[in-house]
KERO-248258 format. One line per 3 residues: number of its first residue (from 1); for each residue x, y, z of C-alpha. Coordinates in Angstrom, 3 decimals, always signed. Example, Ala and Ser with C-alpha at 12.3 -4.5 7.8 and 13.67 -1.06 7.14 Angstrom:
# KERO-248258
1) +12.300:-4.500:+7.800 | +13.670:-1.060:+7.140
END
This chain:
# KERO-248258
1) -5.205:+80.849:-12.949 | -4.022:+78.490:-15.278 | -5.390:+75.184:-13.967
4) -9.105:+76.889:-13.527 | -9.293:+76.994:-17.415 | -8.118:+73.491:-17.966
7) -10.405:+71.671:-15.677 | -13.400:+73.284:-17.443 | -12.061:+72.505:-20.863
10) -11.670:+68.789:-19.894 | -14.038:+68.066:-17.307 | -17.955:+69.272:-18.631
13) -20.324:+67.715:-15.745 | -18.435:+64.611:-14.920 | -20.179:+63.056:-12.245
16) -18.355:+60.303:-9.202 | -19.406:+58.163:-6.994 | -18.691:+58.127:-3.402
19) -15.688:+55.680:-4.042 | -14.123:+57.321:-6.344 | -14.352:+60.909:-5.306
22) -10.682:+62.359:-4.251 | -11.578:+62.927:-0.316 | -9.478:+66.245:+0.653
25) -9.560:+65.472:+4.210 | -8.201:+62.078:+4.490 | -4.438:+61.593:+5.257
28) -2.030:+59.070:+6.670 | -3.837:+57.377:+9.648 | -0.815:+54.952:+10.131
31) -2.761:+51.892:+8.882 | -1.216:+49.181:+6.825 | -2.169:+48.962:+3.257
34) -5.232:+48.071:+1.625 | -5.202:+44.385:+0.375 | -6.861:+42.983:-3.128
37) -5.043:+45.250:-5.208 | -3.248:+43.878:-8.540 | +0.332:+45.143:-9.435
40) +0.079:+46.533:-12.635 | +3.666:+47.616:-13.811 | +4.360:+46.877:-17.907
43) +3.813:+50.277:-18.951 | +5.951:+53.049:-17.550 | +5.692:+56.341:-16.542
46) +5.490:+58.053:-19.422 | +1.744:+58.578:-20.842 | +1.924:+57.897:-24.394
49) +3.712:+54.738:-23.889 | +0.449:+53.803:-22.044 | -1.699:+55.227:-24.469
52) -0.249:+53.277:-27.741 | -0.561:+50.074:-26.199 | -2.461:+48.365:-28.890
55) -5.330:+46.919:-26.398 | -7.856:+49.797:-26.341 | -8.541:+50.472:-22.842
58) -12.614:+49.590:-21.939 | -12.553:+51.077:-18.217 | -15.551:+53.405:-17.216
61) -15.892:+56.084:-19.314 | -16.499:+59.768:-18.451 | -20.305:+60.005:-18.620
64) -20.402:+63.918:-18.758 | -22.977:+63.810:-15.630 | -23.043:+65.167:-12.340
67) -21.168:+68.147:-10.522 | -18.905:+70.216:-12.685 | -15.717:+71.093:-11.119
70) -14.922:+74.560:-10.624 | -13.052:+76.703:-12.894 | -9.579:+75.713:-12.884
73) -7.824:+78.723:-14.998 | -10.064:+81.830:-14.199 | -9.418:+82.713:-10.569
76) -6.242:+81.137:-9.442 | -4.113:+82.131:-6.589 | -0.730:+80.329:-7.355
79) +1.358:+80.006:-4.274 | +4.896:+79.487:-5.219 | +6.151:+78.267:-2.035
82) +4.385:+75.327:-2.196 | +4.586:+74.862:-5.617 | +8.109:+74.880:-6.681
85) +10.951:+73.114:-5.210 | +14.253:+74.955:-5.274 | +16.631:+72.478:-3.911
88) +17.704:+70.399:-6.679 | +19.189:+67.534:-4.135 | +15.677:+66.929:-3.268
91) +14.609:+66.467:-6.634 | +17.668:+64.591:-8.034 | +17.672:+60.671:-6.589
94) +21.213:+58.992:-6.569 | +21.767:+55.343:-7.394 | +22.529:+54.370:-4.024
97) +21.376:+50.312:-4.520 | +24.913:+48.854:-3.926 | +25.730:+50.366:-0.406
100) +25.999:+47.856:+2.495 | +23.426:+49.171:+4.585 | +20.751:+49.552:+1.809
103) +21.598:+45.878:+1.234 | +21.324:+44.846:+4.652 | +18.225:+47.030:+5.622
106) +16.686:+44.993:+1.923 | +17.511:+41.535:+3.468 | +15.712:+42.545:+6.779
109) +13.005:+43.681:+5.230 | +12.596:+40.608:+3.303 | +12.942:+38.696:+6.753
112) +9.997:+40.896:+7.935 | +7.767:+37.702:+9.159 | +10.502:+36.207:+11.487
115) +10.582:+39.401:+12.602 | +11.622:+40.016:+16.727 | +12.409:+43.145:+18.707
118) +16.131:+42.588:+18.398 | +15.366:+42.544:+14.519 | +13.400:+45.298:+14.438
121) +15.929:+47.386:+16.592 | +18.341:+46.727:+14.286 | +16.709:+47.901:+11.252
124) +15.677:+50.813:+13.043 | +19.052:+51.921:+14.027 | +20.124:+51.043:+10.484
127) +17.303:+53.622:+9.170 | +18.582:+56.373:+11.503 | +21.857:+55.884:+9.623
130) +20.656:+55.764:+5.960 | +20.570:+58.942:+3.675 | +17.391:+60.399:+2.023
133) +18.969:+58.679:-0.929 | +19.467:+55.313:+0.778 | +16.000:+55.253:+1.441
136) +15.055:+55.952:-1.759 | +17.013:+53.047:-2.898 | +15.791:+50.775:-0.260
139) +12.047:+51.244:-1.495 | +12.801:+50.757:-5.061 | +14.454:+47.641:-4.060
142) +11.389:+45.958:-3.367 | +9.907:+43.588:-5.961 | +6.270:+44.480:-4.333
145) +5.138:+48.206:-4.201 | +3.100:+46.959:-1.021 | +6.230:+45.923:+0.945
148) +7.335:+49.030:+0.019 | +4.429:+50.906:+0.996 | +4.268:+49.211:+4.147
151) +8.485:+49.890:+5.351 | +7.483:+54.325:+4.144 | +4.926:+53.855:+7.101
154) +6.392:+51.712:+9.440 | +10.254:+54.123:+8.865 | +7.519:+57.198:+9.270
157) +6.425:+56.339:+12.909 | +9.846:+55.559:+13.963 | +11.260:+57.825:+16.510
160) +14.002:+60.854:+15.813 | +13.029:+60.229:+11.949 | +11.078:+62.047:+9.435
163) +11.315:+61.577:+5.742 | +12.700:+63.960:+3.280 | +10.948:+65.280:+0.518
166) +12.642:+63.249:-1.683 | +11.516:+59.806:-0.002 | +8.027:+60.999:-1.033
169) +8.477:+62.279:-4.607 | +9.947:+58.411:-4.760 | +7.040:+56.546:-3.152
172) +4.168:+58.330:-5.351 | +6.675:+57.402:-8.491 | +6.447:+53.893:-7.355
175) +2.510:+53.954:-6.834 | +1.876:+55.319:-10.285 | +3.619:+52.276:-12.065
178) +0.518:+50.543:-10.169 | -3.146:+50.376:-9.259 | -2.890:+51.368:-5.671
181) -4.153:+54.538:-6.066 | -5.817:+54.793:-2.549 | -2.390:+54.712:-1.535
184) -1.130:+57.282:-3.726 | -3.903:+59.633:-2.489 | -2.684:+58.891:+1.028
187) +0.719:+59.590:+0.330 | +0.100:+63.050:-1.635 | -2.213:+64.052:+1.387
190) +0.417:+63.269:+3.864 | +2.064:+65.776:+1.865 | -0.115:+68.289:+1.957
193) -1.098:+67.753:+5.511 | +2.771:+68.017:+6.397 | +3.344:+70.977:+4.441
196) +6.014:+69.331:+2.175 | +6.532:+70.909:-1.271 | +4.271:+69.268:-4.032
199) +5.193:+69.421:-7.837 | +2.998:+69.071:-10.933 | +4.480:+65.636:-11.475
202) +3.105:+64.491:-7.879 | -0.253:+64.838:-8.890 | +0.426:+63.488:-12.316
205) +1.391:+60.443:-10.703 | -1.496:+59.923:-9.044 | -3.389:+60.563:-11.680
208) -1.508:+58.225:-13.849 | -2.248:+55.241:-10.450 | -6.077:+56.352:-10.800
211) -5.867:+55.560:-14.510 | -4.234:+52.447:-13.950 | -6.950:+51.328:-12.094
214) -9.741:+51.910:-14.194 | -10.860:+55.130:-12.112 | -10.619:+57.657:-14.927
217) -13.322:+60.148:-13.274 | -11.378:+59.659:-10.235 | -8.293:+60.678:-12.164
220) -9.627:+63.528:-13.538 | -10.742:+65.187:-9.828 | -7.221:+65.146:-9.244
223) -7.439:+68.884:-10.882 | -9.559:+69.918:-8.486 | -7.235:+68.671:-5.386
226) -4.659:+70.748:-7.553 | -6.050:+73.196:-7.634 | -7.175:+73.625:-3.872
229) -3.439:+73.104:-3.177 | -2.476:+75.669:-5.527 | -0.079:+74.036:-7.412
232) +0.326:+75.306:-11.098 | -0.159:+72.525:-14.191 | +2.783:+72.212:-16.172
235) +3.237:+70.144:-19.658 | +3.119:+67.006:-17.942 | +0.228:+67.213:-16.005
238) -1.608:+68.175:-19.282 | -0.328:+65.372:-21.087 | -1.774:+63.198:-18.501
241) -4.975:+65.024:-18.682 | -5.378:+64.342:-22.336 | -4.152:+60.469:-22.039
244) -6.810:+60.425:-19.211 | -9.479:+61.763:-21.305 | -8.660:+59.408:-24.508
247) -8.771:+56.628:-22.305 | -12.256:+57.499:-21.402 | -13.334:+58.173:-25.272
250) -13.721:+61.435:-24.800 | -11.830:+62.833:-27.656 | -14.233:+66.039:-27.798
253) -12.954:+67.084:-24.258 | -9.348:+66.141:-24.848 | -9.387:+68.254:-28.194
256) -11.076:+71.417:-26.440 | -8.157:+71.009:-23.197 | -5.599:+71.023:-26.229
259) -6.815:+73.988:-27.166 | -7.618:+76.012:-23.878 | -3.768:+74.969:-22.434
262) -2.797:+76.533:-25.689 | -4.863:+79.786:-24.678 | -3.538:+79.891:-21.119
265) +0.035:+79.695:-22.528 | +0.927:+76.006:-22.430 | +2.412:+74.934:-25.637
268) +1.732:+71.261:-26.028 | +4.671:+68.792:-27.321 | +4.883:+65.780:-29.367
271) +3.308:+63.422:-26.488 | +0.460:+65.810:-26.426 | -0.328:+65.201:-30.571
274) +0.320:+61.653:-30.253 | -2.201:+60.904:-27.414 | -4.910:+62.608:-30.082
277) -3.942:+61.079:-32.850 | -4.038:+57.646:-31.148 | -7.755:+58.636:-30.046
280) -8.638:+59.497:-33.727 | -7.669:+56.029:-34.534 | -9.626:+54.701:-31.919
283) -12.529:+56.094:-33.103 | -12.187:+55.571:-36.513 | -11.234:+58.841:-37.905
286) -8.049:+58.329:-39.543 | -8.635:+61.504:-41.641 | -8.445:+63.565:-38.641
289) -5.699:+61.876:-37.403 | -3.877:+62.767:-40.933 | -4.949:+66.409:-40.801
292) -3.492:+66.522:-37.326 | +0.113:+65.144:-38.389 | -0.078:+67.618:-41.734
295) -0.939:+70.779:-38.887 | +1.743:+69.553:-36.288 | +4.697:+71.464:-38.186
298) +2.939:+74.899:-38.715 | +2.497:+74.708:-35.039 | +5.909:+74.519:-34.002
301) +5.858:+70.438:-33.154 | +7.059:+67.926:-35.413 | +5.792:+64.418:-35.652
304) +8.177:+61.427:-34.824 | +8.131:+58.057:-35.543 | +5.618:+57.016:-32.647
307) +3.036:+59.817:-34.555 | +3.379:+58.068:-37.748 | +3.281:+54.181:-36.148
310) +0.058:+54.883:-34.925 | -1.594:+56.016:-37.700 | -0.021:+53.304:-39.818
313) -0.638:+50.401:-37.190 | -4.649:+51.908:-37.513 | -4.258:+51.699:-41.522
316) -2.933:+48.290:-41.587 | -6.013:+47.278:-39.557 | -7.814:+48.603:-42.388
319) -5.945:+46.800:-45.554 | -5.612:+50.490:-46.719 | -1.771:+49.177:-47.693
322) -1.568:+51.991:-50.377 | -2.216:+54.671:-47.935 | +0.350:+53.132:-46.026
325) +3.353:+53.835:-48.533 | +2.105:+57.328:-48.903 | +2.600:+58.154:-45.495
328) +5.994:+56.370:-45.377 | +6.730:+58.838:-48.080 | +5.128:+61.522:-46.398
331) +7.472:+60.836:-43.357 | +10.749:+60.841:-45.479 | +9.875:+64.328:-46.992
334) +7.808:+66.154:-44.489 | +9.312:+65.335:-41.454 | +12.635:+64.136:-42.870
337) +12.238:+60.837:-40.756 | +13.295:+57.773:-42.549 | +12.166:+54.425:-42.101
340) +14.630:+52.045:-40.156 | +14.447:+48.519:-39.374 | +11.883:+49.222:-36.426
343) +9.971:+50.739:-38.863 | +9.600:+47.653:-41.112 | +9.542:+45.081:-38.196
346) +6.089:+47.097:-36.836 | +4.628:+46.868:-40.656 | +5.515:+43.015:-40.921
349) +3.674:+42.420:-37.187 | +0.901:+44.766:-37.629 | +0.140:+43.403:-40.956
352) +0.711:+39.515:-40.111 | -1.409:+39.901:-37.334 | -4.325:+40.984:-38.916
355) -4.155:+38.492:-41.757 | -2.188:+40.598:-44.489 | +0.461:+38.123:-45.082
358) +1.270:+39.163:-48.928 | +1.941:+42.716:-47.771 | +3.776:+41.958:-45.063
361) +6.020:+39.949:-47.428 | +6.388:+42.640:-49.658 | +7.875:+44.832:-46.953
364) +9.806:+42.362:-45.755 | +11.271:+42.115:-49.283 | +11.809:+45.924:-49.455
367) +13.231:+46.091:-46.097 | +16.039:+43.237:-47.120 | +16.513:+45.132:-50.176
370) +17.773:+48.103:-48.512 | +19.777:+46.111:-46.121 | +17.821:+45.566:-43.128
373) +18.176:+42.842:-40.912 | +14.951:+41.149:-40.479 | +14.974:+38.461:-37.717
376) +13.179:+34.858:-37.883 | +10.484:+36.554:-35.397 | +9.510:+38.602:-38.517
379) +9.756:+35.740:-40.559 | +7.752:+33.387:-38.197 | +4.920:+36.484:-38.300
382) +4.493:+35.741:-41.745 | +4.632:+32.373:-41.530 | +1.618:+32.112:-38.956
385) -0.225:+34.620:-40.935 | -0.155:+32.552:-44.134 | -1.108:+28.893:-41.764
388) -3.966:+30.680:-40.276 | -5.022:+31.289:-43.971 | -4.778:+27.754:-44.959
391) -1.724:+29.061:-47.400 | +0.734:+25.964:-46.221 | +2.235:+25.909:-48.879
394) +3.666:+29.638:-48.867 | +4.317:+28.720:-45.337 | +6.636:+26.377:-46.259
397) +8.274:+28.650:-48.500 | +8.936:+30.808:-46.160 | +10.537:+28.366:-43.850
400) +12.474:+27.423:-46.726 | +13.852:+30.865:-47.261 | +14.425:+30.813:-43.720
403) +16.750:+28.247:-43.392 | +18.386:+28.898:-46.509 | +19.764:+32.845:-44.882
406) +20.607:+31.211:-42.049 | +17.973:+31.736:-39.633 | +16.900:+28.673:-37.525
409) +13.039:+28.321:-36.703 | +12.285:+28.266:-33.169 | +9.154:+26.319:-31.737
412) +6.777:+29.172:-32.303 | +7.265:+29.049:-35.838 | +6.980:+25.209:-36.048
415) +4.099:+25.273:-33.911 | +2.149:+27.445:-36.229 | +3.333:+25.442:-39.388
418) +2.021:+22.384:-37.175 | -1.645:+24.105:-36.669 | -1.603:+25.247:-39.961
421) -1.282:+21.490:-41.379 | -4.038:+20.195:-38.203 | -6.422:+23.049:-39.614
424) -7.022:+21.844:-42.928 | -6.469:+17.958:-41.748 | -3.178:+17.010:-42.775
427) -1.843:+14.976:-39.973 | +0.708:+13.563:-41.694 | +2.587:+16.341:-42.900
430) +1.746:+17.769:-39.107 | +3.612:+14.596:-37.724 | +6.906:+15.078:-40.410
433) +7.014:+18.932:-39.205 | +7.291:+17.471:-35.474 | +9.982:+14.968:-36.174
436) +11.776:+17.748:-38.274 | +11.975:+19.637:-35.021 | +13.176:+17.139:-33.103
439) +16.180:+16.750:-36.020 | +16.624:+20.360:-35.695 | +17.110:+20.291:-32.092
442) +14.261:+22.294:-31.362 | +12.052:+20.918:-28.502 | +8.261:+20.739:-29.095
445) +6.400:+22.027:-26.139 | +2.781:+21.501:-24.837 | +1.553:+23.993:-27.458
448) +2.710:+22.238:-30.351 | +1.313:+18.843:-29.276 | -2.028:+20.490:-28.435
451) -1.959:+21.602:-31.911 | -1.366:+18.123:-33.245 | -4.212:+16.637:-30.574
454) -6.685:+19.335:-31.668 | -6.343:+17.939:-35.588 | -6.641:+14.759:-34.306
457) -10.146:+15.356:-32.553 | -11.075:+16.910:-35.739 | -10.807:+13.999:-37.919
460) -12.305:+11.958:-35.645 | -8.828:+10.056:-34.196 | -9.804:+10.917:-30.615
463) -8.674:+7.597:-29.071 | -5.288:+8.297:-31.089 | -5.528:+11.407:-29.635
466) -5.320:+9.996:-26.059 | -2.495:+7.504:-26.722 | -0.423:+10.737:-27.574
469) -1.296:+12.037:-24.734 | -0.680:+9.370:-22.478 | +2.882:+9.233:-24.249
472) +3.615:+12.589:-23.168 | +6.302:+11.638:-20.243 | +8.185:+10.010:-23.034
475) +7.977:+12.053:-25.191 | +9.261:+14.488:-22.300 | +6.494:+17.146:-22.642
478) +4.171:+18.481:-20.380 | +0.025:+18.548:-20.667 | -1.659:+21.984:-19.931
481) -5.101:+21.985:-19.036 | -5.988:+23.172:-22.475 | -4.390:+19.846:-24.014
484) -6.727:+17.863:-22.002 | -9.896:+20.169:-22.634 | -8.973:+19.672:-26.390
487) -9.097:+15.725:-26.149 | -11.889:+15.595:-23.373 | -14.014:+17.433:-26.320
490) -12.913:+15.130:-28.760 | -13.973:+12.110:-26.999 | -17.081:+13.899:-26.179
493) -17.692:+14.628:-29.837 | -17.302:+11.144:-30.851 | -19.665:+9.474:-27.888
496) -16.883:+8.065:-25.956 | -18.519:+9.202:-22.981 | -16.963:+7.075:-20.316
499) -13.557:+7.794:-21.963 | -13.647:+11.131:-21.576 | -14.792:+10.871:-17.897
502) -12.038:+8.955:-17.044 | -9.878:+11.316:-18.696 | -11.358:+14.088:-16.358
505) -10.185:+12.273:-13.236 | -6.527:+11.612:-14.779 | -6.762:+15.484:-15.508
508) -7.952:+15.901:-11.936 | -5.158:+13.875:-10.932 | -2.544:+15.909:-12.448
511) -3.400:+19.149:-10.933 | -5.565:+20.501:-13.586 | -9.276:+21.093:-13.137
514) -11.678:+21.442:-15.758 | -13.994:+24.286:-16.316 | -17.964:+24.175:-15.147
517) -18.857:+24.671:-19.310 | -16.390:+21.395:-19.797 | -18.272:+19.635:-16.811
520) -21.898:+20.929:-18.017 | -21.205:+19.797:-21.590 | -20.302:+16.023:-20.249
523) -23.259:+15.852:-17.914 | -25.440:+17.114:-20.818 | -24.141:+14.154:-23.037
526) -24.515:+11.764:-20.579 | -28.029:+12.723:-19.800 | -28.824:+12.554:-23.567
529) -27.539:+9.505:-23.836 | -29.767:+8.117:-20.984 | -26.566:+7.609:-18.454
532) -28.304:+9.556:-15.583 | -26.709:+7.573:-13.124 | -23.376:+7.746:-14.496
535) -23.678:+11.854:-14.726 | -24.615:+11.928:-11.371 | -21.721:+10.038:-9.882
538) -19.048:+11.883:-12.566 | -20.354:+15.095:-10.895 | -20.364:+14.070:-7.316
541) -16.908:+12.730:-8.213 | -15.804:+16.128:-9.372 | -17.030:+17.717:-6.700
544) -15.023:+15.779:-4.221 | -11.756:+16.446:-6.021 | -12.656:+20.046:-5.626
547) -14.092:+20.955:-8.856 | -16.461:+23.837:-9.107 | -20.191:+22.736:-9.468
550) -22.746:+25.639:-9.875 | -26.486:+25.732:-10.384 | -26.592:+25.241:-14.077
553) -24.300:+21.772:-13.607 | -27.466:+20.694:-10.809 | -29.930:+22.208:-13.302
556) -28.444:+19.829:-16.027 | -28.468:+16.888:-13.895 | -32.346:+17.665:-12.677
559) -33.062:+17.633:-16.421 | -32.019:+14.443:-16.960 | -33.853:+12.990:-14.175
562) -36.737:+14.512:-15.348 | -36.682:+13.315:-18.947 | -36.061:+10.015:-17.469
565) -39.555:+10.262:-15.034 | -37.405:+10.256:-11.928 | -38.911:+13.004:-9.839
568) -37.898:+11.812:-6.630 | -34.302:+11.739:-7.839 | -34.639:+15.509:-9.073
571) -36.053:+16.656:-5.841 | -33.560:+14.968:-4.127 | -30.944:+17.066:-6.266
574) -33.077:+20.257:-5.433 | -32.740:+19.349:-1.887 | -28.789:+18.592:-1.891
577) -29.000:+22.683:-3.902 | -30.315:+23.839:-1.014 | -27.721:+22.140:+1.910
580) -24.715:+23.011:-0.504 | -25.723:+26.671:-1.152 | -26.009:+26.571:-4.627
583) -29.067:+28.236:-4.882 | -31.720:+27.312:-7.730 | -32.448:+29.536:-10.361
586) -35.406:+30.142:-12.321 | -34.135:+27.529:-15.158 | -34.252:+25.230:-12.381
589) -37.649:+25.321:-11.041 | -39.283:+25.784:-14.622 | -37.715:+22.368:-15.194
592) -39.183:+20.716:-12.052 | -42.321:+22.785:-12.629 | -42.491:+20.765:-16.269
595) -41.840:+17.160:-14.735 | -44.294:+17.773:-11.863 | -47.097:+19.183:-14.892
598) -46.580:+16.476:-16.701 | -46.983:+13.765:-13.890 | -50.058:+15.664:-13.002
601) -48.536:+16.516:-9.392 | -49.936:+20.266:-9.373 | -49.991:+20.333:-5.778
604) -46.190:+20.181:-5.612 | -45.920:+22.309:-8.846 | -47.752:+25.152:-6.960
607) -45.887:+24.797:-3.982 | -41.716:+24.968:-6.482 | -43.513:+28.028:-8.168
610) -44.723:+29.926:-5.121 | -41.040:+29.159:-3.216 | -39.789:+30.078:-6.178
613) -41.504:+33.659:-6.144 | -40.715:+34.291:-2.331 | -36.934:+33.752:-2.989
616) -37.236:+36.832:-5.194 | -36.955:+34.943:-8.775 | -38.627:+36.594:-11.722
619) -40.211:+34.278:-13.854 | -39.284:+33.949:-17.542 | -41.698:+33.714:-20.748
622) -40.369:+30.057:-20.879 | -41.944:+30.037:-17.243 | -45.015:+31.147:-17.922
625) -45.476:+28.922:-21.384 | -44.197:+25.910:-19.343 | -47.003:+26.509:-16.622
628) -49.933:+27.710:-19.197 | -49.343:+24.575:-21.082 | -49.051:+21.702:-18.419
631) -51.968:+22.968:-16.709 | -53.995:+23.993:-19.990 | -53.039:+20.642:-20.982
634) -54.714:+18.642:-17.935 | -57.678:+21.467:-17.495 | -57.070:+22.817:-14.589
637) -57.680:+26.444:-15.229 | -58.753:+27.648:-11.975 | -55.571:+26.900:-10.269
640) -53.591:+28.175:-13.390 | -55.751:+31.542:-13.046 | -54.795:+31.670:-9.084
643) -51.397:+30.829:-9.859 | -50.981:+33.492:-12.923 | -52.373:+36.100:-10.615
646) -49.146:+35.588:-7.725 | -46.575:+35.411:-11.173 | -48.108:+38.096:-12.246
649) -47.811:+40.200:-9.188 | -43.735:+39.534:-9.826 | -43.021:+40.058:-13.091
652) -45.993:+41.733:-15.936 | -46.684:+39.313:-18.926 | -49.134:+40.966:-21.094
655) -49.784:+37.744:-23.098 | -49.842:+35.556:-20.366 | -53.684:+34.970:-20.829
658) -53.828:+35.415:-24.458 | -51.427:+32.069:-24.272 | -53.845:+30.329:-21.929
661) -56.657:+30.797:-24.233 | -54.911:+29.627:-27.381 | -53.643:+26.612:-25.383
664) -57.009:+25.501:-24.106 | -58.345:+25.850:-28.141 | -55.347:+23.964:-29.312
667) -56.343:+20.941:-26.367 | -60.250:+21.658:-27.539 | -61.318:+23.002:-24.056
670) -63.704:+26.123:-25.586 | -65.795:+26.215:-22.578 | -62.642:+27.113:-20.204
673) -61.243:+29.551:-22.711 | -64.374:+31.242:-22.991 | -64.327:+31.539:-19.012
676) -60.972:+33.520:-19.192 | -62.113:+35.524:-21.927 | -62.750:+38.628:-19.798
679) -59.342:+38.262:-18.820 | -58.118:+39.180:-21.869 | -61.138:+41.504:-22.954
682) -59.343:+43.904:-19.994 | -57.129:+45.564:-22.314 | -58.533:+45.269:-25.673
685) -55.097:+45.674:-27.339 | -54.317:+44.148:-31.029 | -52.972:+40.891:-29.713
688) -56.264:+40.489:-27.668 | -58.411:+41.042:-30.765 | -55.980:+37.814:-32.600
691) -56.886:+35.906:-29.661 | -60.536:+36.450:-29.937 | -59.745:+35.089:-33.362
694) -58.654:+32.101:-32.674 | -61.454:+31.644:-30.015 | -63.862:+32.864:-32.887
697) -62.048:+30.086:-35.794 | -62.119:+27.489:-32.827 | -65.943:+27.350:-32.150
700) -66.904:+27.512:-36.042 | -64.948:+23.984:-36.402 | -66.318:+22.601:-33.381
703) -69.923:+23.984:-35.541 | -70.811:+26.005:-32.842 | -71.308:+29.265:-34.666
706) -73.241:+31.132:-31.946 | -70.637:+31.093:-29.324 | -68.581:+32.633:-32.172
709) -71.038:+35.464:-32.342 | -71.021:+35.867:-28.732 | -67.236:+36.166:-28.466
712) -67.924:+38.982:-31.600 | -70.474:+40.779:-29.021 | -68.177:+40.934:-26.464
715) -65.716:+42.466:-29.041 | -68.035:+45.001:-30.018 | -68.875:+45.864:-26.392
718) -64.882:+46.267:-26.035 | -64.686:+48.756:-28.717 | -62.727:+46.076:-30.564
721) -63.226:+45.507:-34.332 | -63.494:+41.900:-35.548 | -62.070:+40.388:-38.672
724) -64.693:+41.258:-41.439 | -63.825:+38.173:-43.317 | -63.966:+35.750:-40.301
727) -67.093:+37.551:-38.949 | -68.832:+36.727:-42.663 | -68.140:+32.836:-42.115
730) -70.071:+33.367:-38.648 | -72.578:+34.986:-40.381 | -73.003:+32.183:-42.922
733) -72.851:+29.391:-40.268 | -75.508:+30.952:-38.133 | -78.098:+31.412:-41.062
736) -77.224:+27.746:-41.837 | -77.396:+26.363:-38.198 | -81.043:+28.415:-38.146
739) -80.026:+31.647:-36.463 | -81.036:+34.077:-39.434 | -81.408:+37.014:-36.618
742) -78.304:+36.920:-34.833 | -76.353:+36.807:-38.489 | -78.451:+39.694:-39.345
745) -77.225:+41.414:-35.582 | -74.108:+40.791:-36.746 | -74.060:+42.748:-40.124
748) -75.964:+45.610:-38.756 | -72.687:+46.460:-36.139 | -70.129:+46.055:-38.803
751) -72.189:+48.231:-41.051 | -72.511:+50.578:-37.995 | -68.792:+50.824:-37.507
754) -68.319:+51.305:-41.760 | -67.358:+47.981:-42.660 | -69.168:+46.203:-45.839
757) -69.844:+42.776:-45.761 | -69.165:+41.203:-49.358 | -72.284:+39.798:-50.924
END
């Protein structure tokens, strides 16, 4: 009955895909675990610890659409025998990891790739001698939960052995710390099929596993499975549900769920409220979060420090330091919670992270006045914040204070200072800091040198940066992929392209691979400097050494050959793309069509456009403009109209024929433009009227007012009103050219439509 009402409050209308829905019929089938899941374990089982992570989870939100689950707390039959486990020995697990049989079992599992019949028989004999607590220790001993899951299924298939209920609970607990939600679901379904007692915590663990995998809607559907199983909800399940709703961005449903769980007699605890406070801060409703802090004591639940820390972190991020101090006072007066060393450490780190170094320094001074010990990590955070703001003098002062108080700055602190000097172009000072690091016994790492190399490249000393990079072995540091990328970009910006290409080859020889973007930047720079042959050789060398070459790299090189007028080489590269299964995109075809049109090879151009359409590629506005420009330039209007009809079948472009007329007018081909006019007048829109005006003005500039008059008449026939001032010009030109009757008829048509011409 309780579960029925709770699910109604939290779910609303939730739609689930087939891949996310909980299949009530699936169970243990003896198959190995699914591959491809990533182990995710930085968060503990407690949902509030997951909720208070500083990064907002961008998983798929509950969209409020689809089938609404059944009412959970209205008509609920509760099976006490299934839901409550009275065997305390089953619920409490003992640590047996030091037992010799446990160690031997784990050793044999570690040698599973070299198993023979004798090894498996030995493991089977050990399994029958292990107690349930020892089997649980074996499962927890495994570093990879997938290995533990395989052992769980292997043991379950052995003759004269049956898992105790405690083992199922342990396996679910392990899987709840991973993204293996499908495996967790199978374990739970296996418990149901074998009528092993389930607790609400088991369903809560499945929900947590779903939420870790990003399947938040499937996590909510676990409540349906719980209802069908006849297991009543408890506080842990409710807290998990609130946490999942907050992660999905459905704060309104989480609030309704909190209200409903209170109605059915489940009293929320501080974890419940902390989840909601985090939800309020996520949607920037800090006033509501503060209001909940004030309401918690009246509801019999005092806020803890996590409640205050959540709001304090948000206020620090929003630069509302004055409110932070007020909240600290309230924490002391209202909740009897005194700021301690952890409180000040959080304040210092959060303020420094968001660029409030002055405020962080004030709290550091305050903490030292209260005789709290601030470690060098707090000082380093402030130094880093000052350096990011370009306030190097203040950062140096903090460093001197650290040294005066007996703190030895670590490599992170020194690196922040080196980076700060390099950001403002003071390379000599950065070198001095590097020298001081060696004197202080602190060895610079790759990040430190990368900051220095980046500073050298910014001031145009990329060759000096390359020389320093080549001396890395002498200086006893190992460059990483970012280090190489920094120097490569510096050389490219200074135009030293061959040196940059050589460095890429050196990078590949050391086992580092550049990204496709970095390769493309070098190819583009080489093509821009009319070194297309070198660009092609560079791309081929990268490809032969295992680099990823994508369609963008090929397209850039094709554009380089087209710009040089070497269409044969460009088309050869297109064939290479087909052979290497790198499918050209619409940009590739557009580049080639533009080059072929420039050369007047319209047969090949038509062929490429038709091939592009046959492959299902949708022409872009750039493709339309390119085709129209090249065909109109050469006066191939009939071919253009036929080609546009095929293109418009794939993607509608309402302004295609408008562009045709405007381009023809631009190139002085007025007769061809007049022939295409009927294509424009089919829709009679405002854009079409503007196109007609362009054609009329073009005729007037050429001294053909009678043709302008004909265009205006066709506009009248389509119930389109020409521009009055333009019509006056046409009328004057007609009279001057000896066509007074046409001028009078044009004026009459305008008057009939309510337009008054100037005298």
